[in-house]
PyMOL CGO cylinders between C-alpha atoms (Angstrom):
from pymol import cmd
from pymol.cgo import CYLINDER

trace = [
    CYLINDER, 0.00, -0.10, -0.20, 1.24, 3.40, -0.59, 0.3, 1, 1, 1, 1, 1, 1,
    CYLINDER, 1.24, 3.40, -0.59, 1.99, 6.07, 1.77, 0.3, 1, 1, 1, 1, 1, 1,
    CYLINDER, 1.99, 6.07, 1.77, 0.98, 9.61, 2.42, 0.3, 1, 1, 1, 1, 1, 1,
    CYLINDER, 0.98, 9.61, 2.42, 3.85, 12.12, 2.33, 0.3, 1, 1, 1, 1, 1, 1,
    CYLINDER, 3.85, 12.12, 2.33, 4.31, 14.30, 5.93, 0.3, 1, 1, 1, 1, 1, 1,
    CYLINDER, 4.31, 14.30, 5.93, 3.66, 17.30, 3.91, 0.3, 1, 1, 1, 1, 1, 1,
    CYLINDER, 3.66, 17.30, 3.91, 0.02, 16.31, 2.60, 0.3, 1, 1, 1, 1, 1, 1,
    CYLINDER, 0.02, 16.31, 2.60, -0.94, 14.65, 5.84, 0.3, 1, 1, 1, 1, 1, 1,
    CYLINDER, -0.94, 14.65, 5.84, -0.01, 18.63, 7.33, 0.3, 1, 1, 1, 1, 1, 1,
    CYLINDER, -0.01, 18.63, 7.33, -2.30, 20.19, 4.62, 0.3, 1, 1, 1, 1, 1, 1,
    CYLINDER, -2.30, 20.19, 4.62, -4.79, 17.59, 5.61, 0.3, 1, 1, 1, 1, 1, 1,
    CYLINDER, -4.79, 17.59, 5.61, -4.87, 18.58, 8.88, 0.3, 1, 1, 1, 1, 1, 1,
    CYLINDER, -4.87, 18.58, 8.88, -5.19, 22.34, 8.35, 0.3, 1, 1, 1, 1, 1, 1,
    CYLINDER, -5.19, 22.34, 8.35, -7.98, 21.23, 5.62, 0.3, 1, 1, 1, 1, 1, 1,
    CYLINDER, -7.98, 21.23, 5.62, -9.96, 19.30, 7.41, 0.3, 1, 1, 1, 1, 1, 1,
    CYLINDER, -9.96, 19.30, 7.41, -8.80, 19.12, 10.92, 0.3, 1, 1, 1, 1, 1, 1,
    CYLINDER, -8.80, 19.12, 10.92, -9.96, 16.30, 13.12, 0.3, 1, 1, 1, 1, 1, 1,
    CYLINDER, -9.96, 16.30, 13.12, -8.28, 13.85, 15.55, 0.3, 1, 1, 1, 1, 1, 1,
    CYLINDER, -8.28, 13.85, 15.55, -7.01, 11.04, 13.20, 0.3, 1, 1, 1, 1, 1, 1,
    CYLINDER, -7.01, 11.04, 13.20, -5.60, 11.48, 9.82, 0.3, 1, 1, 1, 1, 1, 1,
    CYLINDER, -5.60, 11.48, 9.82, -8.15, 8.27, 8.73, 0.3, 1, 1, 1, 1, 1, 1,
    CYLINDER, -8.15, 8.27, 8.73, -11.53, 10.85, 9.89, 0.3, 1, 1, 1, 1, 1, 1,
    CYLINDER, -11.53, 10.85, 9.89, -9.94, 13.89, 8.36, 0.3, 1, 1, 1, 1, 1, 1,
    CYLINDER, -9.94, 13.89, 8.36, -9.71, 12.13, 4.60, 0.3, 1, 1, 1, 1, 1, 1,
    CYLINDER, -9.71, 12.13, 4.60, -12.90, 10.16, 5.66, 0.3, 1, 1, 1, 1, 1, 1,
    CYLINDER, -12.90, 10.16, 5.66, -14.96, 13.34, 5.89, 0.3, 1, 1, 1, 1, 1, 1,
    CYLINDER, -14.96, 13.34, 5.89, -13.05, 15.03, 2.36, 0.3, 1, 1, 1, 1, 1, 1,
    CYLINDER, -13.05, 15.03, 2.36, -13.65, 12.59, 0.89, 0.3, 1, 1, 1, 1, 1, 1,
    CYLINDER, -13.65, 12.59, 0.89, -17.34, 12.76, 1.93, 0.3, 1, 1, 1, 1, 1, 1,
    CYLINDER, -17.34, 12.76, 1.93, -17.37, 16.07, 1.27, 0.3, 1, 1, 1, 1, 1, 1,
    CYLINDER, -17.37, 16.07, 1.27, -16.07, 15.71, -2.91, 0.3, 1, 1, 1, 1, 1, 1,
    CYLINDER, -16.07, 15.71, -2.91, -18.56, 13.39, -3.39, 0.3, 1, 1, 1, 1, 1, 1,
    CYLINDER, -18.56, 13.39, -3.39, -21.50, 14.95, -1.66, 0.3, 1, 1, 1, 1, 1, 1,
    CYLINDER, -21.50, 14.95, -1.66, -20.23, 17.39, -4.18, 0.3, 1, 1, 1, 1, 1, 1,
    CYLINDER, -20.23, 17.39, -4.18, -20.38, 15.61, -7.21, 0.3, 1, 1, 1, 1, 1, 1,
    CYLINDER, -20.38, 15.61, -7.21, -23.89, 14.10, -6.15, 0.3, 1, 1, 1, 1, 1, 1,
    CYLINDER, -23.89, 14.10, -6.15, -24.88, 17.47, -5.93, 0.3, 1, 1, 1, 1, 1, 1,
    CYLINDER, -24.88, 17.47, -5.93, -23.63, 18.04, -9.53, 0.3, 1, 1, 1, 1, 1, 1,
    CYLINDER, -23.63, 18.04, -9.53, -25.15, 14.67, -11.07, 0.3, 1, 1, 1, 1, 1, 1,
    CYLINDER, -25.15, 14.67, -11.07, -28.73, 15.32, -9.41, 0.3, 1, 1, 1, 1, 1, 1,
    CYLINDER, -28.73, 15.32, -9.41, -28.27, 18.66, -10.83, 0.3, 1, 1, 1, 1, 1, 1,
    CYLINDER, -28.27, 18.66, -10.83, -27.86, 17.54, -14.15, 0.3, 1, 1, 1, 1, 1, 1,
    CYLINDER, -27.86, 17.54, -14.15, -29.99, 15.00, -14.14, 0.3, 1, 1, 1, 1, 1, 1,
    CYLINDER, -29.99, 15.00, -14.14, -33.23, 18.00, -12.59, 0.3, 1, 1, 1, 1, 1, 1,
    CYLINDER, -33.23, 18.00, -12.59, -32.01, 20.06, -15.95, 0.3, 1, 1, 1, 1, 1, 1,
    CYLINDER, -32.01, 20.06, -15.95, -33.17, 17.16, -18.23, 0.3, 1, 1, 1, 1, 1, 1,
    CYLINDER, -33.17, 17.16, -18.23, -36.48, 16.28, -16.64, 0.3, 1, 1, 1, 1, 1, 1,
    CYLINDER, -36.48, 16.28, -16.64, -37.13, 19.52, -16.24, 0.3, 1, 1, 1, 1, 1, 1,
    CYLINDER, -37.13, 19.52, -16.24, -35.80, 20.40, -20.14, 0.3, 1, 1, 1, 1, 1, 1,
    CYLINDER, -35.80, 20.40, -20.14, -37.83, 17.90, -21.83, 0.3, 1, 1, 1, 1, 1, 1,
    CYLINDER, -37.83, 17.90, -21.83, -40.44, 17.24, -18.96, 0.3, 1, 1, 1, 1, 1, 1,
    CYLINDER, -40.44, 17.24, -18.96, -40.06, 13.00, -18.54, 0.3, 1, 1, 1, 1, 1, 1,
    CYLINDER, -40.06, 13.00, -18.54, -37.69, 10.94, -16.93, 0.3, 1, 1, 1, 1, 1, 1,
    CYLINDER, -37.69, 10.94, -16.93, -34.77, 9.48, -19.27, 0.3, 1, 1, 1, 1, 1, 1,
    CYLINDER, -34.77, 9.48, -19.27, -36.68, 6.20, -19.74, 0.3, 1, 1, 1, 1, 1, 1,
    CYLINDER, -36.68, 6.20, -19.74, -39.42, 8.24, -21.31, 0.3, 1, 1, 1, 1, 1, 1,
    CYLINDER, -39.42, 8.24, -21.31, -36.91, 9.90, -22.70, 0.3, 1, 1, 1, 1, 1, 1,
    CYLINDER, -36.91, 9.90, -22.70, -35.48, 6.65, -24.29, 0.3, 1, 1, 1, 1, 1, 1,
    CYLINDER, -35.48, 6.65, -24.29, -38.91, 5.02, -25.32, 0.3, 1, 1, 1, 1, 1, 1,
    CYLINDER, -38.91, 5.02, -25.32, -39.96, 8.37, -27.32, 0.3, 1, 1, 1, 1, 1, 1,
    CYLINDER, -39.96, 8.37, -27.32, -36.89, 9.55, -28.51, 0.3, 1, 1, 1, 1, 1, 1,
    CYLINDER, -36.89, 9.55, -28.51, -34.31, 7.04, -29.03, 0.3, 1, 1, 1, 1, 1, 1,
    CYLINDER, -34.31, 7.04, -29.03, -35.75, 3.45, -29.28, 0.3, 1, 1, 1, 1, 1, 1,
    CYLINDER, -35.75, 3.45, -29.28, -36.93, 3.82, -32.56, 0.3, 1, 1, 1, 1, 1, 1,
    CYLINDER, -36.93, 3.82, -32.56, -33.59, 4.28, -34.01, 0.3, 1, 1, 1, 1, 1, 1,
    CYLINDER, -33.59, 4.28, -34.01, -34.58, 7.68, -36.06, 0.3, 1, 1, 1, 1, 1, 1,
    CYLINDER, -34.58, 7.68, -36.06, -33.17, 9.85, -33.42, 0.3, 1, 1, 1, 1, 1, 1,
    CYLINDER, -33.17, 9.85, -33.42, -30.36, 12.31, -33.91, 0.3, 1, 1, 1, 1, 1, 1,
    CYLINDER, -30.36, 12.31, -33.91, -27.40, 12.48, -32.90, 0.3, 1, 1, 1, 1, 1, 1,
    CYLINDER, -27.40, 12.48, -32.90, -27.68, 15.31, -30.02, 0.3, 1, 1, 1, 1, 1, 1,
    CYLINDER, -27.68, 15.31, -30.02, -30.72, 13.21, -28.68, 0.3, 1, 1, 1, 1, 1, 1,
    CYLINDER, -30.72, 13.21, -28.68, -28.73, 9.97, -28.54, 0.3, 1, 1, 1, 1, 1, 1,
    CYLINDER, -28.73, 9.97, -28.54, -25.80, 12.03, -26.79, 0.3, 1, 1, 1, 1, 1, 1,
    CYLINDER, -25.80, 12.03, -26.79, -28.65, 14.19, -24.34, 0.3, 1, 1, 1, 1, 1, 1,
    CYLINDER, -28.65, 14.19, -24.34, -29.70, 10.46, -23.46, 0.3, 1, 1, 1, 1, 1, 1,
    CYLINDER, -29.70, 10.46, -23.46, -25.98, 9.30, -22.73, 0.3, 1, 1, 1, 1, 1, 1,
    CYLINDER, -25.98, 9.30, -22.73, -25.46, 12.16, -20.64, 0.3, 1, 1, 1, 1, 1, 1,
    CYLINDER, -25.46, 12.16, -20.64, -27.99, 11.64, -18.83, 0.3, 1, 1, 1, 1, 1, 1,
    CYLINDER, -27.99, 11.64, -18.83, -28.18, 8.14, -18.01, 0.3, 1, 1, 1, 1, 1, 1,
    CYLINDER, -28.18, 8.14, -18.01, -24.57, 9.10, -17.10, 0.3, 1, 1, 1, 1, 1, 1,
    CYLINDER, -24.57, 9.10, -17.10, -25.75, 11.39, -14.75, 0.3, 1, 1, 1, 1, 1, 1,
    CYLINDER, -25.75, 11.39, -14.75, -28.27, 8.88, -13.14, 0.3, 1, 1, 1, 1, 1, 1,
    CYLINDER, -28.27, 8.88, -13.14, -25.74, 6.38, -12.79, 0.3, 1, 1, 1, 1, 1, 1,
    CYLINDER, -25.74, 6.38, -12.79, -22.71, 8.74, -11.49, 0.3, 1, 1, 1, 1, 1, 1,
    CYLINDER, -22.71, 8.74, -11.49, -25.90, 9.67, -8.57, 0.3, 1, 1, 1, 1, 1, 1,
    CYLINDER, -25.90, 9.67, -8.57, -25.89, 6.11, -7.85, 0.3, 1, 1, 1, 1, 1, 1,
    CYLINDER, -25.89, 6.11, -7.85, -22.42, 5.24, -7.23, 0.3, 1, 1, 1, 1, 1, 1,
    CYLINDER, -22.42, 5.24, -7.23, -21.94, 9.21, -5.07, 0.3, 1, 1, 1, 1, 1, 1,
    CYLINDER, -21.94, 9.21, -5.07, -24.93, 7.86, -2.65, 0.3, 1, 1, 1, 1, 1, 1,
    CYLINDER, -24.93, 7.86, -2.65, -23.17, 4.57, -2.33, 0.3, 1, 1, 1, 1, 1, 1,
    CYLINDER, -23.17, 4.57, -2.33, -19.70, 6.15, -1.84, 0.3, 1, 1, 1, 1, 1, 1,
    CYLINDER, -19.70, 6.15, -1.84, -21.27, 8.75, 0.77, 0.3, 1, 1, 1, 1, 1, 1,
    CYLINDER, -21.27, 8.75, 0.77, -23.08, 5.53, 2.90, 0.3, 1, 1, 1, 1, 1, 1,
    CYLINDER, -23.08, 5.53, 2.90, -20.19, 3.76, 2.76, 0.3, 1, 1, 1, 1, 1, 1,
    CYLINDER, -20.19, 3.76, 2.76, -17.96, 6.70, 4.03, 0.3, 1, 1, 1, 1, 1, 1,
    CYLINDER, -17.96, 6.70, 4.03, -20.57, 7.63, 6.08, 0.3, 1, 1, 1, 1, 1, 1,
    CYLINDER, -20.57, 7.63, 6.08, -20.31, 4.09, 7.82, 0.3, 1, 1, 1, 1, 1, 1,
    CYLINDER, -20.31, 4.09, 7.82, -16.56, 4.16, 8.17, 0.3, 1, 1, 1, 1, 1, 1,
    CYLINDER, -16.56, 4.16, 8.17, -16.92, 7.82, 9.78, 0.3, 1, 1, 1, 1, 1, 1,
    CYLINDER, -16.92, 7.82, 9.78, -19.25, 6.48, 12.34, 0.3, 1, 1, 1, 1, 1, 1,
    CYLINDER, -19.25, 6.48, 12.34, -16.83, 3.91, 13.45, 0.3, 1, 1, 1, 1, 1, 1,
    CYLINDER, -16.83, 3.91, 13.45, -13.88, 5.89, 13.65, 0.3, 1, 1, 1, 1, 1, 1,
    CYLINDER, -13.88, 5.89, 13.65, -12.20, 8.32, 15.85, 0.3, 1, 1, 1, 1, 1, 1,
    CYLINDER, -12.20, 8.32, 15.85, -12.85, 11.88, 14.99, 0.3, 1, 1, 1, 1, 1, 1,
]
cmd.load_cgo(trace, "trace")
């Protein structure tokens, strides 16, 4: 396993102070995951508002029949990627919360 330099640990302690490096790093990762989750959720909401439908409905109406445009296909894949990214970040946040609940902060 790789080690973290003392210099980075000192920065971590100043940016995300806590009793242990693990807790500081866990909080920092959780905060980053929450930021990414918010960005993914914003993208999903934008698409739902713009097209007035869910990604599944968009697929059924625009993509399924294969007569869609490149822009529609790109929109669909961006939308689905945002949905999947949000799901992954929710899992990461839950896992980090579990770790932090058992860490000495």
